[in-house]
SEFI-46730 format. One record per atom (N, C-alpha, C, O): residue number from 0; x, y, z. Coordinates in pm, 1 decimal, padded with zeros to 6 digits. Layout:
% residues N
+-----+----------+----------+----------+
!   n !       px !       py !       pz !
+-----+----------+----------+----------+
! NUM !        X !        Y !        Z !
...
+-----+----------+----------+----------+
This chain:
% residues 114
+-----+----------+----------+----------+
!   n !       px !       py !       pz !
+-----+----------+----------+----------+
!   0 !  07104.6 !  09123.3 !  14492.4 !
!   0 !  07203.8 !  09054.5 !  14573.3 !
!   0 !  07314.0 !  09153.1 !  14609.2 !
!   0 !  07359.7 !  09228.6 !  14523.4 !
!   1 !  07356.4 !  09153.5 !  14732.7 !
!   1 !  07466.2 !  09236.2 !  14779.0 !
!   1 !  07594.9 !  09156.6 !  14767.1 !
!   1 !  07604.1 !  09045.9 !  14820.1 !
!   2 !  07693.8 !  09210.9 !  14698.6 !
!   2 !  07820.2 !  09139.8 !  14680.9 !
!   2 !  07905.2 !  09164.7 !  14804.0 !
!   2 !  07949.9 !  09277.0 !  14827.4 !
!   3 !  07927.7 !  09061.7 !  14881.9 !
!   3 !  08011.0 !  09070.4 !  15001.2 !
!   3 !  08117.9 !  08963.5 !  14991.3 !
!   3 !  08122.3 !  08888.5 !  14893.8 !
!   4 !  08204.9 !  08955.9 !  15092.6 !
!   4 !  08307.5 !  08852.7 !  15089.0 !
!   4 !  08245.3 !  08713.8 !  15088.3 !
!   4 !  08304.9 !  08619.1 !  15036.9 !
!   5 !  08125.2 !  08701.2 !  15145.4 !
!   5 !  08056.5 !  08572.1 !  15146.4 !
!   5 !  08011.0 !  08532.8 !  15005.6 !
!   5 !  08010.1 !  08414.6 !  14971.1 !
!   6 !  07973.3 !  08632.4 !  14924.4 !
!   6 !  07925.2 !  08608.0 !  14788.9 !
!   6 !  08015.1 !  08677.3 !  14687.1 !
!   6 !  07966.8 !  08733.3 !  14588.7 !
!   7 !  08144.6 !  08673.4 !  14711.0 !
!   7 !  08237.7 !  08743.8 !  14622.8 !
!   7 !  08238.9 !  08681.6 !  14483.5 !
!   7 !  08237.9 !  08559.5 !  14467.9 !
!   8 !  08241.2 !  08768.5 !  14383.3 !
!   8 !  08248.8 !  08718.9 !  14245.8 !
!   8 !  08382.8 !  08652.8 !  14223.0 !
!   8 !  08485.6 !  08699.3 !  14272.2 !
!   9 !  08381.3 !  08544.1 !  14148.2 !
!   9 !  08505.6 !  08474.5 !  14115.9 !
!   9 !  08590.9 !  08560.1 !  14025.1 !
!   9 !  08540.2 !  08623.6 !  13932.6 !
!  10 !  08717.9 !  08561.9 !  14050.7 !
!  10 !  08809.3 !  08632.0 !  13961.2 !
!  10 !  08850.5 !  08536.2 !  13850.6 !
!  10 !  08885.4 !  08421.1 !  13876.9 !
!  11 !  08846.4 !  08583.3 !  13728.3 !
!  11 !  08880.6 !  08500.0 !  13613.8 !
!  11 !  09011.4 !  08550.8 !  13555.7 !
!  11 !  09021.8 !  08667.2 !  13517.1 !
!  12 !  09111.0 !  08463.8 !  13549.6 !
!  12 !  09240.0 !  08500.5 !  13491.5 !
!  12 !  09259.9 !  08423.8 !  13362.2 !
!  12 !  09204.6 !  08315.6 !  13342.5 !
!  13 !  09339.1 !  08481.9 !  13275.7 !
!  13 !  09367.2 !  08416.5 !  13147.4 !
!  13 !  09438.2 !  08283.7 !  13172.2 !
!  13 !  09522.4 !  08275.1 !  13261.6 !
!  14 !  09405.8 !  08180.1 !  13094.9 !
!  14 !  09466.7 !  08049.0 !  13116.7 !
!  14 !  09610.3 !  08043.0 !  13065.3 !
!  14 !  09649.6 !  08118.5 !  12976.4 !
!  15 !  09687.2 !  07951.5 !  13123.5 !
!  15 !  09819.6 !  07919.6 !  13068.8 !
!  15 !  09797.3 !  07817.2 !  12959.1 !
!  15 !  09761.0 !  07702.6 !  12985.7 !
!  16 !  09819.3 !  07859.4 !  12836.7 !
!  16 !  09795.0 !  07769.5 !  12723.8 !
!  16 !  09913.3 !  07675.7 !  12703.3 !
!  16 !  10028.3 !  07716.0 !  12720.6 !
!  17 !  09885.5 !  07550.7 !  12666.4 !
!  17 !  09995.1 !  07456.6 !  12641.2 !
!  17 !  10073.4 !  07500.9 !  12516.3 !
!  17 !  10016.5 !  07559.1 !  12424.0 !
!  18 !  10201.7 !  07473.0 !  12515.0 !
!  18 !  10286.3 !  07509.4 !  12400.0 !
!  18 !  10250.6 !  07421.3 !  12280.6 !
!  18 !  10232.5 !  07300.2 !  12293.4 !
!  19 !  10241.2 !  07484.1 !  12166.8 !
!  19 !  10202.7 !  07411.5 !  12045.6 !
!  19 !  10319.8 !  07332.7 !  11988.9 !
!  19 !  10432.6 !  07381.9 !  11987.1 !
!  20 !  10294.0 !  07210.2 !  11942.4 !
!  20 !  10400.3 !  07133.0 !  11876.2 !
!  20 !  10423.8 !  07188.6 !  11735.0 !
!  20 !  10341.8 !  07263.9 !  11682.5 !
!  21 !  10534.2 !  07151.1 !  11676.1 !
!  21 !  10566.4 !  07196.5 !  11541.0 !
!  21 !  10466.1 !  07139.9 !  11441.1 !
!  21 !  10421.5 !  07210.8 !  11350.8 !
!  22 !  10430.9 !  07014.0 !  11456.6 !
!  22 !  10336.0 !  06950.4 !  11365.8 !
!  22 !  10204.2 !  06924.2 !  11439.0 !
!  22 !  10199.1 !  06921.7 !  11562.0 !
!  23 !  10099.1 !  06905.1 !  11361.3 !
!  23 !  09967.8 !  06878.7 !  11419.2 !
!  23 !  09973.7 !  06758.7 !  11512.6 !
!  23 !  10036.5 !  06657.1 !  11483.0 !
!  24 !  09905.3 !  06773.8 !  11627.8 !
!  24 !  09901.4 !  06666.6 !  11726.4 !
!  24 !  09761.4 !  06666.8 !  11786.8 !
!  24 !  09719.6 !  06766.2 !  11846.1 !
!  25 !  09689.8 !  06557.9 !  11772.3 !
!  25 !  09551.6 !  06549.5 !  11820.2 !
!  25 !  09543.2 !  06565.6 !  11971.9 !
!  25 !  09450.2 !  06628.4 !  12022.4 !
!  26 !  09639.3 !  06509.3 !  12044.5 !
!  26 !  09638.0 !  06520.7 !  12190.5 !
!  26 !  09655.0 !  06666.6 !  12233.3 !
!  26 !  09588.3 !  06712.1 !  12326.2 !
!  27 !  09743.8 !  06739.8 !  12166.2 !
!  27 !  09761.4 !  06882.9 !  12195.5 !
!  27 !  09631.2 !  06958.3 !  12167.4 !
!  27 !  09588.3 !  07040.8 !  12248.0 !
!  28 !  09569.6 !  06930.1 !  12054.7 !
!  28 !  09447.2 !  07001.0 !  12017.0 !
!  28 !  09337.2 !  06977.7 !  12120.0 !
!  28 !  09263.4 !  07070.2 !  12153.8 !
!  29 !  09325.8 !  06854.8 !  12170.2 !
!  29 !  09226.0 !  06823.6 !  12272.2 !
!  29 !  09256.8 !  06896.8 !  12402.9 !
!  29 !  09166.1 !  06950.8 !  12466.1 !
!  30 !  09382.7 !  06899.0 !  12443.4 !
!  30 !  09423.1 !  06968.8 !  12565.1 !
!  30 !  09394.4 !  07118.9 !  12552.4 !
!  30 !  09343.4 !  07180.9 !  12645.7 !
!  31 !  09427.2 !  07176.3 !  12437.2 !
!  31 !  09402.1 !  07318.0 !  12413.0 !
!  31 !  09252.3 !  07347.2 !  12420.9 !
!  31 !  09211.5 !  07446.0 !  12481.9 !
!  32 !  09171.4 !  07262.8 !  12360.1 !
!  32 !  09026.2 !  07281.4 !  12362.8 !
!  32 !  08971.9 !  07273.8 !  12504.9 !
!  32 !  08883.9 !  07351.7 !  12541.5 !
!  33 !  09022.8 !  07181.8 !  12584.5 !
!  33 !  08978.3 !  07169.2 !  12724.1 !
!  33 !  09012.7 !  07293.8 !  12805.6 !
!  33 !  08930.7 !  07341.6 !  12883.9 !
!  34 !  09133.5 !  07346.0 !  12787.3 !
!  34 !  09174.0 !  07466.8 !  12859.8 !
!  34 !  09081.5 !  07582.9 !  12822.6 !
!  34 !  09033.5 !  07655.3 !  12909.9 !
!  35 !  09057.2 !  07599.7 !  12693.9 !
!  35 !  08971.2 !  07709.8 !  12648.8 !
!  35 !  08826.7 !  07689.7 !  12696.2 !
!  35 !  08760.3 !  07786.5 !  12733.4 !
!  36 !  08778.0 !  07567.1 !  12695.4 !
!  36 !  08642.3 !  07538.6 !  12742.1 !
!  36 !  08627.2 !  07576.9 !  12888.4 !
!  36 !  08528.6 !  07640.5 !  12925.6 !
!  37 !  08724.3 !  07538.8 !  12972.8 !
!  37 !  08718.9 !  07574.0 !  13114.5 !
!  37 !  08721.3 !  07725.4 !  13134.5 !
!  37 !  08647.3 !  07779.2 !  13216.9 !
!  38 !  08806.4 !  07792.8 !  13059.2 !
!  38 !  08817.9 !  07938.6 !  13069.8 !
!  38 !  08685.9 !  08006.7 !  13032.7 !
!  38 !  08638.8 !  08094.1 !  13105.4 !
!  39 !  08627.2 !  07967.7 !  12921.6 !
!  39 !  08502.0 !  08030.5 !  12880.1 !
!  39 !  08385.8 !  07992.1 !  12970.9 !
!  39 !  08292.5 !  08070.9 !  12986.9 !
!  40 !  08388.7 !  07874.1 !  13030.4 !
!  40 !  08286.8 !  07839.0 !  13129.6 !
!  40 !  08295.4 !  07932.1 !  13250.2 !
!  40 !  08193.0 !  07975.4 !  13303.0 !
!  41 !  08417.6 !  07962.6 !  13293.7 !
!  41 !  08434.3 !  08055.3 !  13406.6 !
!  41 !  08386.4 !  08195.4 !  13369.0 !
!  41 !  08322.6 !  08262.7 !  13450.0 !
!  42 !  08416.6 !  08239.6 !  13247.0 !
!  42 !  08367.6 !  08370.1 !  13201.8 !
!  42 !  08215.3 !  08373.1 !  13198.0 !
!  42 !  08154.0 !  08470.8 !  13241.2 !
!  43 !  08154.3 !  08267.1 !  13146.6 !
!  43 !  08008.4 !  08259.7 !  13142.1 !
!  43 !  07948.4 !  08267.0 !  13282.4 !
!  43 !  07847.6 !  08334.3 !  13303.9 !
!  44 !  08010.6 !  08197.8 !  13377.5 !
!  44 !  07962.0 !  08201.9 !  13515.9 !
!  44 !  07972.8 !  08342.3 !  13573.7 !
!  44 !  07882.0 !  08388.0 !  13643.0 !
!  45 !  08082.8 !  08410.8 !  13545.8 !
!  45 !  08101.5 !  08547.1 !  13595.1 !
!  45 !  07997.0 !  08640.7 !  13535.6 !
!  45 !  07936.7 !  08720.2 !  13607.7 !
!  46 !  07975.5 !  08632.0 !  13406.5 !
!  46 !  07874.4 !  08715.5 !  13341.2 !
!  46 !  07736.0 !  08684.2 !  13399.4 !
!  46 !  07654.4 !  08774.4 !  13418.0 !
!  47 !  07710.6 !  08558.4 !  13427.4 !
!  47 !  07583.8 !  08520.1 !  13488.4 !
!  47 !  07565.6 !  08582.1 !  13626.1 !
!  47 !  07455.3 !  08623.9 !  13661.3 !
!  48 !  07674.0 !  08588.4 !  13704.8 !
!  48 !  07666.0 !  08650.7 !  13836.5 !
!  48 !  07640.7 !  08800.2 !  13824.7 !
!  48 !  07562.7 !  08856.8 !  13901.2 !
!  49 !  07706.6 !  08863.8 !  13728.8 !
!  49 !  07689.8 !  09007.8 !  13710.5 !
!  49 !  07551.7 !  09041.6 !  13658.0 !
!  49 !  07495.5 !  09145.4 !  13692.8 !
!  50 !  07497.4 !  08955.9 !  13575.4 !
!  50 !  07367.3 !  08982.9 !  13515.7 !
!  50 !  07251.5 !  08922.8 !  13592.2 !
!  50 !  07139.3 !  08919.5 !  13541.5 !
!  51 !  07276.3 !  08875.1 !  13713.9 !
!  51 !  07171.6 !  08804.3 !  13787.6 !
!  51 !  07064.5 !  08896.5 !  13843.1 !
!  51 !  06964.4 !  08849.0 !  13896.9 !
!  52 !  07082.9 !  09025.1 !  13831.5 !
!  52 !  06980.9 !  09118.0 !  13879.8 !
!  52 !  07032.4 !  09260.5 !  13876.4 !
!  52 !  07153.0 !  09284.6 !  13882.0 !
!  53 !  06941.7 !  09352.3 !  13867.3 !
!  53 !  06981.9 !  09492.5 !  13862.9 !
!  53 !  07008.0 !  09547.0 !  14002.2 !
!  53 !  07049.2 !  09662.2 !  14016.1 !
!  54 !  06985.0 !  09466.7 !  14106.2 !
!  54 !  07005.8 !  09512.8 !  14243.1 !
!  54 !  07142.8 !  09472.5 !  14296.9 !
!  54 !  07162.3 !  09467.1 !  14418.4 !
!  55 !  07238.0 !  09444.3 !  14207.7 !
!  55 !  07372.7 !  09405.5 !  14246.1 !
!  55 !  07448.9 !  09529.4 !  14291.9 !
!  55 !  07473.2 !  09620.1 !  14212.3 !
!  56 !  07486.6 !  09533.8 !  14418.8 !
!  56 !  07557.3 !  09649.0 !  14474.8 !
!  56 !  07687.9 !  09600.3 !  14535.7 !
!  56 !  07685.9 !  09518.6 !  14627.8 !
!  57 !  07801.6 !  09648.7 !  14486.1 !
!  57 !  07927.8 !  09605.9 !  14546.1 !
!  57 !  07943.1 !  09665.1 !  14686.4 !
!  57 !  07914.3 !  09782.7 !  14708.6 !
!  58 !  07987.8 !  09583.7 !  14779.1 !
!  58 !  08008.6 !  09630.0 !  14915.8 !
!  58 !  08136.6 !  09713.6 !  14923.6 !
!  58 !  08236.8 !  09680.9 !  14860.1 !
!  59 !  08132.4 !  09821.3 !  15001.5 !
!  59 !  08251.5 !  09902.4 !  15026.1 !
!  59 !  08323.4 !  09846.4 !  15147.5 !
!  59 !  08260.1 !  09794.4 !  15239.4 !
!  60 !  08454.2 !  09856.8 !  15147.9 !
!  60 !  08531.6 !  09813.8 !  15263.5 !
!  60 !  08512.5 !  09915.4 !  15375.5 !
!  60 !  08517.8 !  10036.1 !  15351.7 !
!  61 !  08490.4 !  09867.4 !  15496.4 !
!  61 !  08472.3 !  09955.6 !  15611.6 !
!  61 !  08604.5 !  09967.6 !  15686.1 !
!  61 !  08665.2 !  09867.0 !  15722.8 !
!  62 !  08648.8 !  10091.5 !  15708.4 !
!  62 !  08772.9 !  10120.7 !  15779.1 !
!  62 !  08742.9 !  10211.2 !  15897.5 !
!  62 !  08634.6 !  10269.1 !  15906.2 !
!  63 !  08838.6 !  10223.4 !  15988.2 !
!  63 !  08839.9 !  10337.8 !  16078.4 !
!  63 !  08919.1 !  10443.6 !  16002.6 !
!  63 !  08993.4 !  10410.4 !  15910.2 !
!  64 !  08904.5 !  10568.9 !  16039.7 !
!  64 !  08974.7 !  10674.6 !  15967.9 !
!  64 !  09125.7 !  10650.6 !  15972.5 !
!  64 !  09195.1 !  10675.3 !  15873.8 !
!  65 !  09176.6 !  10603.0 !  16084.8 !
!  65 !  09320.8 !  10579.3 !  16099.6 !
!  65 !  09372.4 !  10469.9 !  16006.7 !
!  65 !  09489.8 !  10470.8 !  15969.8 !
!  66 !  09287.0 !  10376.4 !  15968.8 !
!  66 !  09333.0 !  10265.1 !  15884.2 !
!  66 !  09300.1 !  10283.2 !  15736.0 !
!  66 !  09329.6 !  10194.9 !  15655.4 !
!  67 !  09238.8 !  10397.6 !  15698.7 !
!  67 !  09211.7 !  10423.0 !  15557.0 !
!  67 !  09342.8 !  10426.4 !  15479.2 !
!  67 !  09441.3 !  10481.7 !  15528.0 !
!  68 !  09346.0 !  10368.8 !  15360.1 !
!  68 !  09464.5 !  10383.8 !  15275.8 !
!  68 !  09480.5 !  10531.8 !  15239.4 !
!  68 !  09386.4 !  10609.7 !  15254.6 !
!  69 !  09595.3 !  10569.7 !  15193.0 !
!  69 !  09620.7 !  10707.6 !  15154.0 !
!  69 !  09523.0 !  10752.5 !  15045.7 !
!  69 !  09498.2 !  10679.8 !  14949.6 !
!  70 !  09467.5 !  10873.1 !  15061.8 !
!  70 !  09377.3 !  10929.1 !  14960.5 !
!  70 !  09453.4 !  10957.6 !  14831.6 !
!  70 !  09397.5 !  10947.8 !  14722.4 !
!  71 !  09580.2 !  10992.6 !  14844.4 !
!  71 !  09662.6 !  11020.5 !  14727.0 !
!  71 !  09686.9 !  10892.1 !  14648.9 !
!  71 !  09667.7 !  10888.0 !  14527.3 !
!  72 !  09729.3 !  10786.9 !  14719.1 !
!  72 !  09755.8 !  10657.9 !  14654.7 !
!  72 !  09628.4 !  10596.9 !  14598.4 !
!  72 !  09630.3 !  10538.3 !  14490.2 !
!  73 !  09518.2 !  10610.0 !  14670.4 !
!  73 !  09390.9 !  10554.1 !  14624.3 !
!  73 !  09340.1 !  10626.1 !  14500.3 !
!  73 !  09272.4 !  10566.2 !  14416.8 !
!  74 !  09372.1 !  10752.3 !  14488.2 !
!  74 !  09334.1 !  10829.3 !  14369.5 !
!  74 !  09198.0 !  10894.3 !  14380.1 !
!  74 !  09111.2 !  10850.4 !  14455.6 !
!  75 !  09181.6 !  11000.9 !  14301.8 !
!  75 !  09056.5 !  11074.6 !  14301.4 !
!  75 !  08941.0 !  10983.1 !  14263.1 !
!  75 !  08952.4 !  10903.3 !  14170.1 !
!  76 !  08831.3 !  10994.7 !  14334.2 !
!  76 !  08703.9 !  10923.7 !  14317.1 !
!  76 !  08702.1 !  10783.9 !  14379.4 !
!  76 !  08602.4 !  10712.8 !  14367.1 !
!  77 !  08810.7 !  10743.3 !  14446.1 !
!  77 !  08805.9 !  10617.0 !  14519.9 !
!  77 !  08701.4 !  10630.8 !  14629.8 !
!  77 !  08684.6 !  10739.5 !  14685.2 !
!  78 !  08631.4 !  10523.6 !  14662.1 !
!  78 !  08526.0 !  10529.6 !  14763.2 !
!  78 !  08547.5 !  10423.3 !  14869.4 !
!  78 !  08603.0 !  10316.7 !  14842.7 !
!  79 !  08502.5 !  10454.3 !  14990.9 !
!  79 !  08508.5 !  10358.5 !  15099.5 !
!  79 !  08404.1 !  10397.5 !  15203.2 !
!  79 !  08311.9 !  10474.0 !  15174.9 !
!  80 !  08420.2 !  10343.7 !  15323.6 !
!  80 !  08325.3 !  10368.9 !  15431.8 !
!  80 !  08404.1 !  10369.9 !  15561.5 !
!  80 !  08492.9 !  10286.6 !  15580.1 !
!  81 !  08373.4 !  10462.8 !  15652.1 !
!  81 !  08440.3 !  10465.3 !  15781.9 !
!  81 !  08338.4 !  10449.5 !  15893.6 !
!  81 !  08222.1 !  10487.5 !  15880.0 !
!  82 !  08384.1 !  10393.4 !  16003.0 !
!  82 !  08294.3 !  10363.7 !  16114.4 !
!  82 !  08314.4 !  10454.5 !  16235.0 !
!  82 !  08247.4 !  10437.0 !  16336.8 !
!  83 !  08406.6 !  10552.3 !  16225.6 !
!  83 !  08436.1 !  10633.9 !  16343.5 !
!  83 !  08455.7 !  10782.5 !  16312.1 !
!  83 !  08541.7 !  10847.4 !  16371.7 !
!  84 !  08376.6 !  10836.6 !  16219.2 !
!  84 !  08389.0 !  10977.9 !  16183.6 !
!  84 !  08336.8 !  11066.1 !  16297.4 !
!  84 !  08243.0 !  11029.2 !  16368.1 !
!  85 !  08398.9 !  11182.7 !  16313.6 !
!  85 !  08353.7 !  11276.3 !  16417.4 !
!  85 !  08240.5 !  11365.3 !  16368.1 !
!  85 !  08170.9 !  11427.0 !  16448.8 !
!  86 !  08220.9 !  11373.0 !  16235.8 !
!  86 !  08116.9 !  11458.5 !  16178.9 !
!  86 !  08046.9 !  11385.2 !  16065.0 !
!  86 !  08088.6 !  11277.5 !  16022.5 !
!  87 !  07938.8 !  11447.3 !  16016.8 !
!  87 !  07865.5 !  11392.0 !  15903.1 !
!  87 !  07844.9 !  11496.4 !  15793.6 !
!  87 !  07764.1 !  11476.2 !  15702.9 !
!  88 !  07916.6 !  11606.3 !  15801.4 !
!  88 !  07900.1 !  11716.1 !  15706.7 !
!  88 !  07953.9 !  11678.1 !  15569.1 !
!  88 !  08071.4 !  11644.2 !  15555.0 !
!  89 !  07867.9 !  11683.7 !  15468.3 !
!  89 !  07905.0 !  11646.2 !  15333.0 !
!  89 !  08023.6 !  11728.9 !  15283.8 !
!  89 !  08028.3 !  11850.4 !  15303.1 !
!  90 !  08119.3 !  11661.3 !  15219.8 !
!  90 !  08238.3 !  11720.8 !  15157.4 !
!  90 !  08339.7 !  11777.0 !  15256.2 !
!  90 !  08435.7 !  11842.4 !  15215.5 !
!  91 !  08319.5 !  11752.1 !  15386.6 !
!  91 !  08422.8 !  11793.2 !  15482.6 !
!  91 !  08525.6 !  11681.3 !  15494.1 !
!  91 !  08492.9 !  11564.2 !  15475.1 !
!  92 !  08650.3 !  11717.8 !  15525.3 !
!  92 !  08755.0 !  11617.5 !  15542.6 !
!  92 !  08721.4 !  11533.7 !  15663.9 !
!  92 !  08691.0 !  11586.9 !  15770.6 !
!  93 !  08726.6 !  11403.1 !  15647.8 !
!  93 !  08687.6 !  11312.9 !  15755.9 !
!  93 !  08795.1 !  11309.2 !  15864.5 !
!  93 !  08914.8 !  11311.2 !  15836.0 !
!  94 !  08749.6 !  11303.9 !  15988.8 !
!  94 !  08838.0 !  11290.0 !  16104.0 !
!  94 !  08785.9 !  11174.8 !  16188.5 !
!  94 !  08664.9 !  11154.9 !  16199.5 !
!  95 !  08876.4 !  11099.3 !  16247.9 !
!  95 !  08838.0 !  10982.0 !  16324.7 !
!  95 !  08822.1 !  11009.6 !  16471.9 !
!  95 !  08857.9 !  11116.8 !  16520.7 !
!  96 !  08767.9 !  10911.7 !  16542.6 !
!  96 !  08751.7 !  10920.0 !  16686.3 !
!  96 !  08608.4 !  10940.0 !  16729.8 !
!  96 !  08581.4 !  10951.1 !  16849.4 !
!  97 !  08515.9 !  10945.0 !  16635.5 !
!  97 !  08375.0 !  10963.6 !  16668.0 !
!  97 !  08297.4 !  10834.1 !  16656.5 !
!  97 !  08354.9 !  10725.3 !  16654.0 !
!  98 !  08165.4 !  10847.4 !  16649.7 !
!  98 !  08079.0 !  10730.0 !  16642.7 !
!  98 !  07994.0 !  10727.8 !  16516.0 !
!  98 !  07902.8 !  10645.9 !  16504.4 !
!  99 !  08022.7 !  10816.5 !  16421.3 !
!  99 !  07942.6 !  10824.5 !  16299.2 !
!  99 !  07994.8 !  10729.1 !  16192.4 !
!  99 !  08115.4 !  10717.4 !  16170.6 !
! 100 !  07902.9 !  10662.4 !  16127.4 !
! 100 !  07936.3 !  10571.6 !  16016.6 !
! 100 !  07897.4 !  10643.5 !  15888.5 !
! 100 !  07779.6 !  10670.1 !  15864.8 !
! 101 !  07998.5 !  10675.6 !  15804.2 !
! 101 !  07972.2 !  10755.5 !  15684.6 !
! 101 !  08049.9 !  10703.0 !  15563.6 !
! 101 !  08157.1 !  10644.6 !  15579.0 !
! 102 !  07995.4 !  10724.0 !  15442.9 !
! 102 !  08072.5 !  10694.4 !  15322.3 !
! 102 !  08175.1 !  10805.1 !  15301.2 !
! 102 !  08152.5 !  10920.1 !  15338.9 !
! 103 !  08286.8 !  10769.7 !  15241.1 !
! 103 !  08390.6 !  10868.2 !  15211.8 !
! 103 !  08440.3 !  10850.3 !  15069.0 !
! 103 !  08429.9 !  10741.9 !  15011.4 !
! 104 !  08494.8 !  10958.7 !  15012.2 !
! 104 !  08553.6 !  10953.7 !  14879.3 !
! 104 !  08684.4 !  11031.0 !  14881.4 !
! 104 !  08703.2 !  11120.9 !  14963.3 !
! 105 !  08774.0 !  10995.4 !  14791.4 !
! 105 !  08902.4 !  11063.0 !  14781.7 !
! 105 !  08891.5 !  11175.6 !  14680.3 !
! 105 !  08840.0 !  11156.3 !  14570.2 !
! 106 !  08940.7 !  11294.6 !  14718.2 !
! 106 !  08947.5 !  11405.1 !  14622.9 !
! 106 !  09086.0 !  11410.9 !  14558.2 !
! 106 !  09119.8 !  11506.2 !  14488.0 !
! 107 !  09164.8 !  11306.9 !  14583.6 !
! 107 !  09299.7 !  11299.7 !  14532.2 !
! 107 !  09403.6 !  11342.6 !  14633.9 !
! 107 !  09522.5 !  11315.0 !  14617.8 !
! 108 !  09358.3 !  11410.8 !  14739.6 !
! 108 !  09447.0 !  11457.0 !  14846.7 !
! 108 !  09398.9 !  11411.1 !  14982.6 !
! 108 !  09477.4 !  11361.6 !  15063.4 !
! 109 !  09267.8 !  11427.6 !  15008.5 !
! 109 !  09207.0 !  11394.1 !  15137.8 !
! 109 !  09085.5 !  11306.7 !  15117.7 !
! 109 !  09027.1 !  11302.4 !  15009.4 !
! 110 !  09047.4 !  11236.0 !  15225.3 !
! 110 !  08921.4 !  11162.8 !  15226.2 !
! 110 !  08813.8 !  11259.2 !  15271.6 !
! 110 !  08827.8 !  11323.7 !  15375.5 !
! 111 !  08705.8 !  11269.6 !  15194.1 !
! 111 !  08594.3 !  11359.9 !  15222.8 !
! 111 !  08469.2 !  11278.5 !  15252.5 !
! 111 !  08451.8 !  11168.1 !  15200.7 !
! 112 !  08382.6 !  11333.9 !  15336.2 !
! 112 !  08257.2 !  11267.0 !  15370.0 !
! 112 !  08159.8 !  11280.7 !  15253.3 !
! 112 !  08144.0 !  11388.7 !  15196.5 !
! 113 !  08097.5 !  11174.4 !  15220.0 !
! 113 !  08000.1 !  11175.9 !  15110.7 !
! 113 !  08003.6 !  11051.2 !  15038.4 !
! 113 !  07928.6 !  11033.2 !  14942.5 !
+-----+----------+----------+----------+
């Protein structure tokens, strides 16, 4: 399965737990159990999506070279894809305005083809 925006994995965030009373309260305990049950059900679903096959490939965001985020801010080894590269030479700094669709990676300073 290809992970795209259409089949995006659900993001699971930690639950807001109800505040505990000073003394034991059955209603609090039930509410706490329900919150935790829902949270772990979401985690189980996420793990199920990740383990649904070895052909799971995350989709890269496609940019034009002009709209790529900063290579410095993105950090070394960040990856993306551009739709308007002028060249296809591996490890060359990408330039926009062409018709080549190529993967790119950040070397920490520039976006490089590859």
